[in-house]
Structures are given as structure tokens and as C-alpha cells.
DRENTORKOL-3810 file (N, C-alpha, C; in nm, 4 decimals):
REM DRENTORKOL-3810
@n.u->0.1676; n.v->1.0380; n.w->0.8318; ca.u->0.2528; ca.v->1.0040; ca.w->0.7124; c.u->0.1999; c.v->0.8844; c.w->0.6411
@n.u->0.2226; n.v->0.8733; n.w->0.5113; ca.u->0.1544; ca.v->0.7755; ca.w->0.4290; c.u->0.2665; c.v->0.7262; c.w->0.3394
@n.u->0.2851; n.v->0.5831; n.w->0.3526; ca.u->0.3774; ca.v->0.5164; ca.w->0.2471; c.u->0.3054; c.v->0.5254; c.w->0.1080
@n.u->0.3810; n.v->0.5621; n.w->0.0159; ca.u->0.3088; ca.v->0.5541; ca.w->-0.1271; c.u->0.4049; c.v->0.4683; c.w->-0.2252
@n.u->0.3343; n.v->0.4229; n.w->-0.3235; ca.u->0.4001; ca.v->0.3416; ca.w->-0.4284; c.u->0.3573; c.v->0.3954; c.w->-0.5694
@n.u->0.4644; n.v->0.3880; n.w->-0.6590; ca.u->0.4355; ca.v->0.4467; ca.w->-0.7945; c.u->0.3841; c.v->0.3298; c.w->-0.8652
@n.u->0.2548; n.v->0.3112; n.w->-0.9132; ca.u->0.2107; ca.v->0.1867; ca.w->-0.9884; c.u->0.2522; c.v->0.2184; c.w->-1.1347
@n.u->0.2928; n.v->0.3444; n.w->-1.1749; ca.u->0.3440; ca.v->0.3545; ca.w->-1.3182; c.u->0.2368; c.v->0.3603; c.w->-1.4229
@n.u->0.1129; n.v->0.3585; n.w->-1.4009; ca.u->0.0125; ca.v->0.3396; ca.w->-1.4960; c.u->-0.1185; c.v->0.4228; c.w->-1.4655
@n.u->-0.1514; n.v->0.5195; n.w->-1.5416; ca.u->-0.2706; ca.v->0.5862; ca.w->-1.5048; c.u->-0.4006; c.v->0.5266; c.w->-1.5060
@n.u->-0.4090; n.v->0.4159; n.w->-1.6027; ca.u->-0.5313; ca.v->0.3305; ca.w->-1.5974; c.u->-0.5348; c.v->0.2291; c.w->-1.4716
@n.u->-0.4211; n.v->0.1888; n.w->-1.4291; ca.u->-0.4131; ca.v->0.0879; ca.w->-1.3189; c.u->-0.4488; c.v->0.1783; c.w->-1.2095
@n.u->-0.3877; n.v->0.3007; n.w->-1.1813; ca.u->-0.4330; ca.v->0.3785; ca.w->-1.0621; c.u->-0.5798; c.v->0.3988; c.w->-1.0343
@n.u->-0.6587; n.v->0.3873; n.w->-1.1412; ca.u->-0.7963; ca.v->0.4175; ca.w->-1.1209; c.u->-0.8639; c.v->0.3157; c.w->-1.0256
@n.u->-0.8011; n.v->0.1968; n.w->-0.9965; ca.u->-0.8431; ca.v->0.1008; ca.w->-0.9007; c.u->-0.8136; c.v->0.1389; c.w->-0.7572
@n.u->-0.7242; n.v->0.2277; n.w->-0.7339; ca.u->-0.6628; ca.v->0.2637; ca.w->-0.6056; c.u->-0.6963; c.v->0.3982; c.w->-0.5609
@n.u->-0.6060; n.v->0.4747; n.w->-0.5263; ca.u->-0.6155; ca.v->0.6160; ca.w->-0.4971; c.u->-0.4914; c.v->0.6823; c.w->-0.5736
@n.u->-0.5179; n.v->0.8007; n.w->-0.6045; ca.u->-0.4078; ca.v->0.8762; ca.w->-0.6604; c.u->-0.3714; c.v->0.9975; c.w->-0.5785
@n.u->-0.2589; n.v->1.0223; n.w->-0.5480; ca.u->-0.2108; ca.v->1.1456; ca.w->-0.4719; c.u->-0.1113; c.v->1.2148; c.w->-0.5573
@n.u->-0.1096; n.v->1.3399; n.w->-0.5303; ca.u->0.0025; ca.v->1.4471; ca.w->-0.5799; c.u->0.0770; c.v->1.4895; c.w->-0.4665
@n.u->0.1966; n.v->1.5337; n.w->-0.4934; ca.u->0.2937; ca.v->1.5597; ca.w->-0.3807; c.u->0.3699; c.v->1.6856; c.w->-0.4212
@n.u->0.4368; n.v->1.7392; n.w->-0.3155; ca.u->0.5010; ca.v->1.8671; ca.w->-0.3441; c.u->0.6571; c.v->1.8313; c.w->-0.3161
@n.u->0.7592; n.v->1.9255; n.w->-0.3536; ca.u->0.8945; ca.v->1.8929; ca.w->-0.3392; c.u->0.9394; c.v->1.8906; c.w->-0.1954
@n.u->0.8564; n.v->1.9303; n.w->-0.0897; ca.u->0.8821; ca.v->1.9283; ca.w->0.0510; c.u->0.8403; c.v->1.8017; c.w->0.1267
@n.u->0.7841; n.v->1.7094; n.w->0.0465; ca.u->0.7458; ca.v->1.5795; ca.w->0.0985; c.u->0.6162; c.v->1.5810; c.w->0.1513
@n.u->0.5199; n.v->1.6549; n.w->0.1144; ca.u->0.3812; ca.v->1.6722; ca.w->0.1534; c.u->0.2854; c.v->1.6281; c.w->0.0481
@n.u->0.1797; n.v->1.5583; n.w->0.0915; ca.u->0.0673; ca.v->1.5244; ca.w->0.0012; c.u->-0.0108; c.v->1.6533; c.w->-0.0284
@n.u->-0.0307; n.v->1.6937; n.w->-0.1532; ca.u->-0.1101; ca.v->1.8047; ca.w->-0.1765; c.u->-0.2571; c.v->1.7683; c.w->-0.2308
@n.u->-0.2580; n.v->1.6550; n.w->-0.2612; ca.u->-0.4003; ca.v->1.6059; ca.w->-0.3224; c.u->-0.4201; c.v->1.4454; c.w->-0.3063
@n.u->-0.5365; n.v->1.4198; n.w->-0.2650; ca.u->-0.5619; ca.v->1.2752; ca.w->-0.2485; c.u->-0.6998; c.v->1.2337; c.w->-0.3016
@n.u->-0.7184; n.v->1.1433; n.w->-0.3854; ca.u->-0.8438; ca.v->1.1041; ca.w->-0.4396; c.u->-0.8649; c.v->0.9624; c.w->-0.4496
@n.u->-0.9638; n.v->0.8940; n.w->-0.3985; ca.u->-0.9995; ca.v->0.7644; ca.w->-0.4025; c.u->-1.0610; c.v->0.7285; c.w->-0.5420
@n.u->-1.0086; n.v->0.6175; n.w->-0.5903; ca.u->-1.0516; ca.v->0.5597; ca.w->-0.7237; c.u->-1.0901; c.v->0.6825; c.w->-0.8171
@n.u->-0.9880; n.v->0.7627; n.w->-0.8672; ca.u->-1.0126; ca.v->0.8687; ca.w->-0.9478; c.u->-1.0503; c.v->0.8330; c.w->-1.1008
@n.u->-1.1450; n.v->0.9157; n.w->-1.1519; ca.u->-1.1865; ca.v->0.8812; ca.w->-1.2865; c.u->-1.0697; c.v->0.9381; c.w->-1.3798
@n.u->-1.0179; n.v->1.0506; n.w->-1.3500; ca.u->-0.9190; ca.v->1.1116; ca.w->-1.4335; c.u->-0.7976; c.v->1.1435; c.w->-1.3446
@n.u->-0.7079; n.v->1.0457; n.w->-1.3034; ca.u->-0.6027; ca.v->1.0488; ca.w->-1.2266; c.u->-0.4899; c.v->1.1569; c.w->-1.3066
@n.u->-0.4167; n.v->1.2214; n.w->-1.2129; ca.u->-0.3075; ca.v->1.3077; ca.w->-1.2765; c.u->-0.1690; c.v->1.2452; c.w->-1.2283
@n.u->-0.1782; n.v->1.1484; n.w->-1.1364; ca.u->-0.0568; ca.v->1.0885; ca.w->-1.0947; c.u->-0.0647; c.v->0.9343; c.w->-1.0779
@n.u->0.0423; n.v->0.8713; n.w->-1.0836; ca.u->0.0408; ca.v->0.7285; ca.w->-1.0653; c.u->0.0959; c.v->0.6818; c.w->-0.9356
@n.u->0.1063; n.v->0.7739; n.w->-0.8376; ca.u->0.1460; ca.v->0.7483; ca.w->-0.6910; c.u->0.0116; c.v->0.7072; c.w->-0.6164
@n.u->0.0174; n.v->0.6020; n.w->-0.5498; ca.u->-0.0915; ca.v->0.5588; ca.w->-0.4627; c.u->-0.0483; c.v->0.5486; c.w->-0.3175
@n.u->-0.1334; n.v->0.5645; n.w->-0.2309; ca.u->-0.1114; ca.v->0.5442; ca.w->-0.0883; c.u->-0.1431; c.v->0.3999; c.w->-0.0710
@n.u->-0.0537; n.v->0.3182; n.w->0.0126; ca.u->-0.0617; ca.v->0.1893; ca.w->0.0244; c.u->-0.1159; c.v->0.1296; c.w->0.1611
@n.u->-0.1842; n.v->0.2098; n.w->0.2129; ca.u->-0.2613; ca.v->0.1715; ca.w->0.3582; c.u->-0.1406; c.v->0.1345; c.w->0.4588
@n.u->-0.0394; n.v->0.2054; n.w->0.4534; ca.u->0.0697; ca.v->0.2063; ca.w->0.5575; c.u->0.0724; c.v->0.3414; c.w->0.6124
@n.u->0.0116; n.v->0.3655; n.w->0.7240; ca.u->-0.0018; ca.v->0.5154; ca.w->0.7818; c.u->0.0711; c.v->0.5193; c.w->0.9153
@n.u->0.1098; n.v->0.6404; n.w->0.9431; ca.u->0.1702; ca.v->0.6735; ca.w->1.0713; c.u->0.0863; c.v->0.8052; c.w->1.1085
@n.u->0.0085; n.v->0.7942; n.w->1.2170; ca.u->-0.0554; ca.v->0.9050; ca.w->1.2824; c.u->0.0071; c.v->0.9460; c.w->1.4062
@n.u->0.0619; n.v->1.0575; n.w->1.4308; ca.u->0.1056; ca.v->1.1077; ca.w->1.5612; c.u->-0.0202; c.v->1.1074; c.w->1.6622
@n.u->0.0280; n.v->1.1030; n.w->1.7786; ca.u->-0.0768; ca.v->1.1206; ca.w->1.8803; c.u->-0.1690; c.v->1.2454; c.w->1.8712
@n.u->-0.0963; n.v->1.3559; n.w->1.8326; ca.u->-0.1768; ca.v->1.4750; ca.w->1.8034; c.u->-0.2891; c.v->1.4613; c.w->1.7019
@n.u->-0.3082; n.v->1.3487; n.w->1.6236; ca.u->-0.4011; ca.v->1.3314; ca.w->1.5181; c.u->-0.5358; c.v->1.2654; c.w->1.5955
@n.u->-0.5223; n.v->1.2154; n.w->1.7163; ca.u->-0.6374; ca.v->1.1446; ca.w->1.7722; c.u->-0.7674; c.v->1.2276; c.w->1.7658
@n.u->-0.7666; n.v->1.3524; n.w->1.7757; ca.u->-0.8953; ca.v->1.4243; ca.w->1.7760; c.u->-0.9599; c.v->1.4189; c.w->1.6279
@n.u->-0.8617; n.v->1.4409; n.w->1.5427; ca.u->-0.9121; ca.v->1.4240; ca.w->1.3951; c.u->-0.9709; c.v->1.2845; c.w->1.3659
@n.u->-0.8993; n.v->1.1807; n.w->1.4169; ca.u->-0.9519; ca.v->1.0386; ca.w->1.3890; c.u->-1.0897; c.v->1.0233; c.w->1.4566
@n.u->-1.1144; n.v->1.0727; n.w->1.5778; ca.u->-1.2356; ca.v->1.0768; ca.w->1.6601; c.u->-1.3566; c.v->1.1324; c.w->1.5754
@n.u->-1.2992; n.v->1.2522; n.w->1.5282; ca.u->-1.4000; ca.v->1.3409; ca.w->1.4414; c.u->-1.4550; c.v->1.2555; c.w->1.3318
@n.u->-1.3466; n.v->1.2264; n.w->1.2479; ca.u->-1.3786; ca.v->1.1391; ca.w->1.1336; c.u->-1.4680; c.v->1.0133; c.w->1.1637
@n.u->-1.4552; n.v->0.9428; n.w->1.2611; ca.u->-1.5532; ca.v->0.8491; ca.w->1.2983; c.u->-1.6870; c.v->0.8945; c.w->1.3527
@n.u->-1.6786; n.v->0.9990; n.w->1.4310; ca.u->-1.8048; ca.v->1.0556; ca.w->1.4803; c.u->-1.8898; c.v->1.1020; c.w->1.3684
@n.u->-1.8232; n.v->1.1578; n.w->1.2556; ca.u->-1.9130; ca.v->1.2011; ca.w->1.1506; c.u->-1.9667; c.v->1.0945; c.w->1.0649
@n.u->-1.9546; n.v->0.9656; n.w->1.0984; ca.u->-2.0103; ca.v->0.8507; ca.w->1.0293; c.u->-1.9373; c.v->0.7992; c.w->0.9205
@n.u->-1.7987; n.v->0.8341; n.w->0.9143; ca.u->-1.7199; ca.v->0.7856; ca.w->0.8236; c.u->-1.6792; c.v->0.6391; c.w->0.8485
@n.u->-1.6529; n.v->0.5616; n.w->0.7387; ca.u->-1.6159; ca.v->0.4283; ca.w->0.7502; c.u->-1.4767; c.v->0.4031; c.w->0.8089
@n.u->-1.4651; n.v->0.3421; n.w->0.9417; ca.u->-1.3262; ca.v->0.3436; ca.w->0.9913; c.u->-1.2395; c.v->0.2394; c.w->0.9055
@n.u->-1.3088; n.v->0.1464; n.w->0.8343; ca.u->-1.2306; ca.v->0.0486; ca.w->0.7578; c.u->-1.1624; c.v->0.1054; c.w->0.6206
@n.u->-1.1922; n.v->0.2451; n.w->0.6105; ca.u->-1.1379; ca.v->0.3119; ca.w->0.4746; c.u->-1.0425; c.v->0.4163; c.w->0.5278
@n.u->-0.9222; n.v->0.3944; n.w->0.5864; ca.u->-0.8430; ca.v->0.4924; ca.w->0.6408; c.u->-0.7865; c.v->0.5888; c.w->0.5251
@n.u->-0.7990; n.v->0.5582; n.w->0.4027; ca.u->-0.7619; ca.v->0.6504; ca.w->0.3016; c.u->-0.8418; c.v->0.7718; c.w->0.2866
@n.u->-0.9779; n.v->0.7520; n.w->0.3303; ca.u->-1.0672; ca.v->0.8684; ca.w->0.3340; c.u->-1.0334; c.v->0.9552; c.w->0.4367
@n.u->-0.9714; n.v->0.9107; n.w->0.5450; ca.u->-0.9355; ca.v->1.0058; ca.w->0.6598; c.u->-0.8110; c.v->1.0784; c.w->0.6079
@n.u->-0.7331; n.v->1.0226; n.w->0.5252; ca.u->-0.6136; ca.v->1.0832; ca.w->0.4645; c.u->-0.6554; c.v->1.2027; c.w->0.3707
@n.u->-0.7605; n.v->1.1636; n.w->0.2764; ca.u->-0.8085; ca.v->1.2651; ca.w->0.1996; c.u->-0.8578; c.v->1.3852; c.w->0.2742
@n.u->-0.9254; n.v->1.3572; n.w->0.3745; ca.u->-0.9807; ca.v->1.4825; ca.w->0.4597; c.u->-0.8800; c.v->1.5474; c.w->0.5335
@n.u->-0.7722; n.v->1.4717; n.w->0.5739; ca.u->-0.6593; ca.v->1.5412; ca.w->0.6442; c.u->-0.5781; c.v->1.6185; c.w->0.5559
@n.u->-0.5547; n.v->1.5779; n.w->0.4249; ca.u->-0.4766; ca.v->1.6539; ca.w->0.3286; c.u->-0.5383; c.v->1.7986; c.w->0.3137
@n.u->-0.6670; n.v->1.8084; n.w->0.3080; ca.u->-0.7316; ca.v->1.9333; ca.w->0.2885; c.u->-0.7195; c.v->2.0412; c.w->0.3995
@n.u->-0.6855; n.v->1.9816; n.w->0.5156; ca.u->-0.6742; ca.v->2.0618; ca.w->0.6424; c.u->-0.5366; c.v->2.0643; c.w->0.7286
@n.u->-0.4712; n.v->1.9777; n.w->0.7032; ca.u->-0.3396; ca.v->1.9624; ca.w->0.7636; c.u->-0.2219; c.v->1.9264; c.w->0.6620
@n.u->-0.1018; n.v->1.9338; n.w->0.7054; ca.u->0.0169; ca.v->1.9014; ca.w->0.6345; c.u->0.0276; c.v->1.7370; c.w->0.6381
@n.u->0.0220; n.v->1.6623; n.w->0.5416; ca.u->0.0319; ca.v->1.5214; ca.w->0.5493; c.u->0.1485; c.v->1.4867; c.w->0.4694
@n.u->0.2472; n.v->1.4150; n.w->0.5361; ca.u->0.3706; ca.v->1.3807; ca.w->0.4692; c.u->0.3612; c.v->1.2493; c.w->0.3983
@n.u->0.4661; n.v->1.2178; n.w->0.3134; ca.u->0.4657; ca.v->1.0874; ca.w->0.2416; c.u->0.6087; c.v->1.0494; c.w->0.2442
@n.u->0.6223; n.v->0.9042; n.w->0.2128; ca.u->0.7508; ca.v->0.8366; ca.w->0.1857; c.u->0.7184; c.v->0.7392; c.w->0.0761
@n.u->0.7999; n.v->0.7430; n.w->-0.0256; ca.u->0.7978; ca.v->0.6409; ca.w->-0.1305; c.u->0.8567; c.v->0.5126; c.w->-0.0693
@n.u->0.7966; n.v->0.3960; n.w->-0.1063; ca.u->0.8527; ca.v->0.2621; ca.w->-0.0541; c.u->0.9136; c.v->0.1986; c.w->-0.1763
@n.u->1.0221; n.v->0.1272; n.w->-0.1510; ca.u->1.0930; ca.v->0.0581; ca.w->-0.2495; c.u->1.0332; c.v->-0.0795; c.w->-0.2680
@n.u->1.0836; n.v->-0.1529; n.w->-0.3688; ca.u->1.0610; ca.v->-0.2878; ca.w->-0.4133; c.u->0.9199; c.v->-0.3040; c.w->-0.4780
@n.u->0.8637; n.v->-0.4234; n.w->-0.4624; ca.u->0.7423; ca.v->-0.4458; ca.w->-0.5302; c.u->0.6151; c.v->-0.4388; c.w->-0.4200
@n.u->0.4987; n.v->-0.3902; n.w->-0.4686; ca.u->0.3821; ca.v->-0.3934; ca.w->-0.3936; c.u->0.2691; c.v->-0.4595; c.w->-0.4552
@n.u->0.1908; n.v->-0.5381; n.w->-0.3809; ca.u->0.0696; ca.v->-0.5983; ca.w->-0.4207; c.u->-0.0441; c.v->-0.5688; c.w->-0.3513
@n.u->-0.1599; n.v->-0.5180; n.w->-0.4124; ca.u->-0.2840; ca.v->-0.4946; ca.w->-0.3498; c.u->-0.3521; c.v->-0.6366; c.w->-0.3353
@n.u->-0.3608; n.v->-0.7039; n.w->-0.2331; ca.u->-0.4203; ca.v->-0.8432; ca.w->-0.2236; c.u->-0.5720; c.v->-0.8427; c.w->-0.1994
@n.u->-0.6297; n.v->-0.7348; n.w->-0.2421; ca.u->-0.7819; ca.v->-0.7196; ca.w->-0.2089; c.u->-0.8583; c.v->-0.8091; c.w->-0.2969
@n.u->-0.7973; n.v->-0.8742; n.w->-0.4054; ca.u->-0.8859; ca.v->-0.9709; ca.w->-0.4993; c.u->-0.8086; c.v->-1.1003; c.w->-0.5110
@n.u->-0.8819; n.v->-1.1991; n.w->-0.5475; ca.u->-0.8242; ca.v->-1.3398; ca.w->-0.5516; c.u->-0.7154; c.v->-1.3412; c.w->-0.6592
@n.u->-0.7210; n.v->-1.2716; n.w->-0.7688; ca.u->-0.6219; ca.v->-1.2531; ca.w->-0.8707; c.u->-0.4904; c.v->-1.1962; c.w->-0.8159
@n.u->-0.4939; n.v->-1.0902; n.w->-0.7476; ca.u->-0.3669; ca.v->-1.0201; ca.w->-0.6972; c.u->-0.3121; c.v->-1.0998; c.w->-0.5743
@n.u->-0.4066; n.v->-1.1685; n.w->-0.5004; ca.u->-0.3518; ca.v->-1.2514; ca.w->-0.3954; c.u->-0.2676; c.v->-1.3646; c.w->-0.4611
@n.u->-0.3207; n.v->-1.4307; n.w->-0.5591; ca.u->-0.2626; ca.v->-1.5434; ca.w->-0.6189; c.u->-0.1079; c.v->-1.4889; c.w->-0.6779
@n.u->-0.1228; n.v->-1.3800; n.w->-0.7489; ca.u->0.0009; ca.v->-1.3275; ca.w->-0.7968; c.u->0.1033; c.v->-1.2844; c.w->-0.6964
@n.u->0.0638; n.v->-1.2362; n.w->-0.5743; ca.u->0.1584; ca.v->-1.2129; ca.w->-0.4849; c.u->0.2234; c.v->-1.3423; c.w->-0.4288
@n.u->0.1267; n.v->-1.4494; n.w->-0.3988; ca.u->0.1631; ca.v->-1.5856; ca.w->-0.3658; c.u->0.2638; c.v->-1.6425; c.w->-0.4618
@n.u->0.2505; n.v->-1.6191; n.w->-0.5991; ca.u->0.3349; ca.v->-1.6893; ca.w->-0.6852; c.u->0.4810; c.v->-1.6279; c.w->-0.6715
@n.u->0.4741; n.v->-1.4822; n.w->-0.6734; ca.u->0.6149; ca.v->-1.4200; ca.w->-0.6759; c.u->0.6729; c.v->-1.4465; c.w->-0.5425
@n.u->0.6169; n.v->-1.4445; n.w->-0.4278; ca.u->0.6684; ca.v->-1.4723; ca.w->-0.2909; c.u->0.7212; c.v->-1.6173; c.w->-0.2911
@n.u->0.6412; n.v->-1.7005; n.w->-0.3364; ca.u->0.6846; ca.v->-1.8490; ca.w->-0.3484; c.u->0.8100; c.v->-1.8772; c.w->-0.4266
@n.u->0.8187; n.v->-1.8010; n.w->-0.5350; ca.u->0.9295; ca.v->-1.8100; ca.w->-0.6293; c.u->1.0528; c.v->-1.7435; c.w->-0.5615
@n.u->1.0302; n.v->-1.6346; n.w->-0.4829; ca.u->1.1431; ca.v->-1.5857; ca.w->-0.4108; c.u->1.1837; c.v->-1.6678; c.w->-0.2958
@n.u->1.0987; n.v->-1.7356; n.w->-0.2254; ca.u->1.1361; ca.v->-1.8157; ca.w->-0.1032; c.u->1.2267; c.v->-1.9357; c.w->-0.1802
@n.u->1.1752; n.v->-1.9955; n.w->-0.2709; ca.u->1.2351; ca.v->-2.1057; ca.w->-0.3427; c.u->1.3822; c.v->-2.0568; c.w->-0.3881
@n.u->1.3867; n.v->-1.9527; n.w->-0.4571; ca.u->1.5335; ca.v->-1.9165; ca.w->-0.5002; c.u->1.6224; c.v->-1.8874; c.w->-0.3847
@n.u->1.5649; n.v->-1.8162; n.w->-0.2663; ca.u->1.6523; ca.v->-1.8022; ca.w->-0.1574; c.u->1.6827; c.v->-1.9355; c.w->-0.0767
@n.u->1.5881; n.v->-2.0148; n.w->-0.0790; ca.u->1.6227; ca.v->-2.1430; ca.w->-0.0045; c.u->1.7342; c.v->-2.2214; c.w->-0.0793
@n.u->1.7228; n.v->-2.2164; n.w->-0.2134; ca.u->1.8273; ca.v->-2.2812; ca.w->-0.2887; c.u->1.9563; c.v->-2.2130; c.w->-0.2743
@n.u->1.9568; n.v->-2.0841; n.w->-0.2708; ca.u->2.0745; ca.v->-2.0022; ca.w->-0.2582; c.u->2.1476; c.v->-2.0057; c.w->-0.1128
@n.u->2.0581; n.v->-2.0300; n.w->-0.0224; ca.u->2.1177; ca.v->-2.0210; ca.w->0.1199; c.u->2.0854; c.v->-2.1214; c.w->0.2012
@n.u->2.0266; n.v->-2.2425; n.w->0.1549; ca.u->1.9914; ca.v->-2.3452; ca.w->0.2412; c.u->1.8461; c.v->-2.3320; c.w->0.2957
@n.u->1.8000; n.v->-2.4418; n.w->0.3626; ca.u->1.6630; ca.v->-2.4457; ca.w->0.4115; c.u->1.6193; c.v->-2.3305; c.w->0.4971
@n.u->1.4930; n.v->-2.2993; n.w->0.4881; ca.u->1.4298; ca.v->-2.1935; ca.w->0.5738; c.u->1.3200; c.v->-2.2542; c.w->0.6538
@n.u->1.2770; n.v->-2.1615; n.w->0.7425; ca.u->1.1673; ca.v->-2.2246; ca.w->0.8441; c.u->1.0317; c.v->-2.1983; c.w->0.8019
@n.u->1.0064; n.v->-2.1590; n.w->0.6752; ca.u->0.8688; ca.v->-2.1373; ca.w->0.6283; c.u->0.8654; c.v->-2.1708; c.w->0.4869
@n.u->0.7580; n.v->-2.1896; n.w->0.4301; ca.u->0.7270; ca.v->-2.2249; ca.w->0.2937; c.u->0.6247; c.v->-2.1419; c.w->0.2328
@n.u->0.5932; n.v->-2.1668; n.w->0.1025; ca.u->0.4923; ca.v->-2.0789; ca.w->0.0421; c.u->0.3534; c.v->-2.0873; c.w->0.0951
@n.u->0.2974; n.v->-2.2082; n.w->0.1564; ca.u->0.1786; ca.v->-2.2237; ca.w->0.2016; c.u->0.1685; c.v->-2.1268; c.w->0.3397
@n.u->0.2669; n.v->-2.0969; n.w->0.4055; ca.u->0.2483; ca.v->-2.0019; ca.w->0.5204; c.u->0.2325; c.v->-1.8770; c.w->0.4752
@n.u->0.3018; n.v->-1.8264; n.w->0.3546; ca.u->0.2603; ca.v->-1.7055; ca.w->0.3041; c.u->0.1257; c.v->-1.6886; c.w->0.2503
@n.u->0.0752; n.v->-1.7890; n.w->0.2008; ca.u->-0.0608; ca.v->-1.7900; ca.w->0.1479; c.u->-0.1622; c.v->-1.7787; c.w->0.2644
@n.u->-0.1382; n.v->-1.8476; n.w->0.3732; ca.u->-0.2354; ca.v->-1.8454; ca.w->0.4795; c.u->-0.2337; c.v->-1.7081; c.w->0.5524
@n.u->-0.1124; n.v->-1.6492; n.w->0.5594; ca.u->-0.0948; ca.v->-1.5315; ca.w->0.6430; c.u->-0.1653; c.v->-1.4288; c.w->0.5438
@n.u->-0.1550; n.v->-1.4174; n.w->0.4144; ca.u->-0.2207; ca.v->-1.3053; ca.w->0.3311; c.u->-0.3691; c.v->-1.3230; c.w->0.3313
@n.u->-0.4161; n.v->-1.4580; n.w->0.3307; ca.u->-0.5668; ca.v->-1.4787; ca.w->0.3405; c.u->-0.6214; c.v->-1.4279; c.w->0.4648
@n.u->-0.5469; n.v->-1.4614; n.w->0.5711; ca.u->-0.6108; ca.v->-1.4340; ca.w->0.7043; c.u->-0.6107; c.v->-1.2825; c.w->0.7291
@n.u->-0.5165; n.v->-1.2093; n.w->0.6767; ca.u->-0.5082; ca.v->-1.0740; ca.w->0.7151; c.u->-0.5575; c.v->-0.9701; c.w->0.6002
@n.u->-0.5579; n.v->-1.0178; n.w->0.4802; ca.u->-0.5906; ca.v->-0.9466; ca.w->0.3651; c.u->-0.5236; c.v->-0.8135; c.w->0.3722
@n.u->-0.3960; n.v->-0.8169; n.w->0.3721; ca.u->-0.3124; ca.v->-0.6795; ca.w->0.3738; c.u->-0.2431; c.v->-0.6633; c.w->0.2515
@n.u->-0.2083; n.v->-0.5285; n.w->0.2276; ca.u->-0.1177; ca.v->-0.4912; ca.w->0.1087; c.u->-0.0010; c.v->-0.5505; c.w->0.1513
@n.u->0.0747; n.v->-0.6179; n.w->0.0431; ca.u->0.1986; ca.v->-0.6849; ca.w->0.0577; c.u->0.3033; c.v->-0.5901; c.w->-0.0168
@n.u->0.3998; n.v->-0.5614; n.w->0.0794; ca.u->0.5118; ca.v->-0.4864; ca.w->0.0353; c.u->0.6508; c.v->-0.5578; c.w->0.0611
@n.u->0.7269; n.v->-0.5558; n.w->-0.0449; ca.u->0.8620; ca.v->-0.5974; ca.w->-0.0105; c.u->0.9707; c.v->-0.5254; c.w->-0.0714
@n.u->1.0900; n.v->-0.5399; n.w->-0.0078; ca.u->1.1964; ca.v->-0.4635; ca.w->-0.0610; c.u->1.3055; c.v->-0.5657; c.w->-0.0592
@n.u->1.4184; n.v->-0.5345; n.w->-0.1274; ca.u->1.5318; ca.v->-0.6218; ca.w->-0.1354; c.u->1.5294; c.v->-0.6911; c.w->-0.2765
@n.u->1.5506; n.v->-0.8183; n.w->-0.2667; ca.u->1.5819; ca.v->-0.8868; ca.w->-0.4012; c.u->1.4663; c.v->-0.8925; c.w->-0.4932
@n.u->1.3485; n.v->-0.8832; n.w->-0.4487; ca.u->1.2271; ca.v->-0.8935; ca.w->-0.5518; c.u->1.2262; c.v->-0.7620; c.w->-0.6262
@n.u->1.2344; n.v->-0.7788; n.w->-0.7513; ca.u->1.2098; ca.v->-0.6603; ca.w->-0.8571; c.u->1.1398; c.v->-0.7314; c.w->-0.9743
@n.u->1.1195; n.v->-0.6405; n.w->-1.0853; ca.u->1.0501; ca.v->-0.6880; ca.w->-1.2017; c.u->1.1294; c.v->-0.8127; c.w->-1.2675
@n.u->1.2684; n.v->-0.8078; n.w->-1.2544; ca.u->1.3436; ca.v->-0.9191; ca.w->-1.3325; c.u->1.3305; c.v->-1.0405; c.w->-1.2585
@n.u->1.2782; n.v->-1.0508; n.w->-1.1354; ca.u->1.2521; ca.v->-1.1733; ca.w->-1.0617; c.u->1.1210; c.v->-1.2407; c.w->-1.0780
@n.u->1.0316; n.v->-1.1635; n.w->-1.1381; ca.u->0.8864; ca.v->-1.2075; ca.w->-1.1604; c.u->0.8827; c.v->-1.3051; c.w->-1.2811
END
């Protein structure tokens, strides 16, 4: 299973991957960094592979594929197996570049500050968010009070 996010822009999706889905909740097409995307849905590197997928994962690695690019495994899997998806709510930031990391930090810092004012002091600050995202270079997903009106 793959978590997906709708970036809403065919030009923006060219930096990521583009997927197509059917009405039954399955991914029908997956392409990394498409030149001519047909969809604005992207997989956000949040995967669930059941134990039965271990042979496929081993095959993928044995064939010399890059284990740091799990989206390529998903693309291979889509062509041979049913691969499910779920849309994720909230905002998503791909923090693979300095600019998007800074944008995510800015939005989260504003959210932390708003929440602290609304509900009193918290036990973390914006610098802890910055350090966490730098250390792990993960895609950042949030749900709840963050949306376009809060940016």
C-alpha cells in the first residue's frame, strides 16, 4: 500500500512521481519524474508491504535496483501485482531540497507558535523540528489544523 498526495499541478508533479488509480483503490500506473504526467497524484514514500512481499523486495534488490528508491519497487510491483493506495489529508512537503525544508520549517514553526499561544506552552520548539527534518530527510506529512489558509 502506498500513501498518495494530490499536488494539484501537472508541472509540479514532474519533480516527483505520478500515479494513476482505479475506482477499487488500486494503483494502475506509476512513473518516476514523468515528462508528460496524466495525474497530479504522487506517492509520498510512505509504504506498507505485507510479509508476502518479501520475495519481491529481495528480487528487486538482487536485480541491482537501488534500495534507496522504493518508488521504483512500487513501479515494478504495479505492473505485476495489485498495489493499493490511500490518499493522505493535510499538507505534504517533500523536504529533499534546502528550499522545501525551509518552507516546511516555516509552516511548522508558525503552527507550533499558534498552538502554543492558543493552548499554553509546549515541550518542543521550531529548532527541534528543523533538527529532526535535517537528520532524517523525510517527507513531512501533517493533518489537522494545517491547511492552505494557515500558510
